[in-house]
C-alpha positions, 0 to 999 in steps of 0.5 A: 500500500502506498500513501502520498501526502504533501506536508510543509516542514514547520520551523520546529522541524517536527511532523505529525502524520495521521495514518489512515485506519486501514494501514496495518499496524506494525512495520512501516517505511516512510520515504521523504521526497523533497520538493522545491517550490519557488518563493514569490517575493512581493516587489516594492515599487520605487525600492531602487529610487536614487540608485540609477541616474540618467544622462541629461542628453538621454533623449538627444539623437546619437551622432552615430545615427546621423547618416540614417536620419 
């Protein structure tokens, strides 16, 4: 008999597993397969403010492209 159950490991690193009544009493083998999940972080608008500076002539045409304009 195989039972699959997904659990999250709490910070205490202790698990309590409820086993169905139809599982025979006696020797039981537990196998743990770690599953990696992506942790989505919340982005904070404006958190990089002041870290980047644009040149004053940012919108001016580039000399390299004068032949094409």
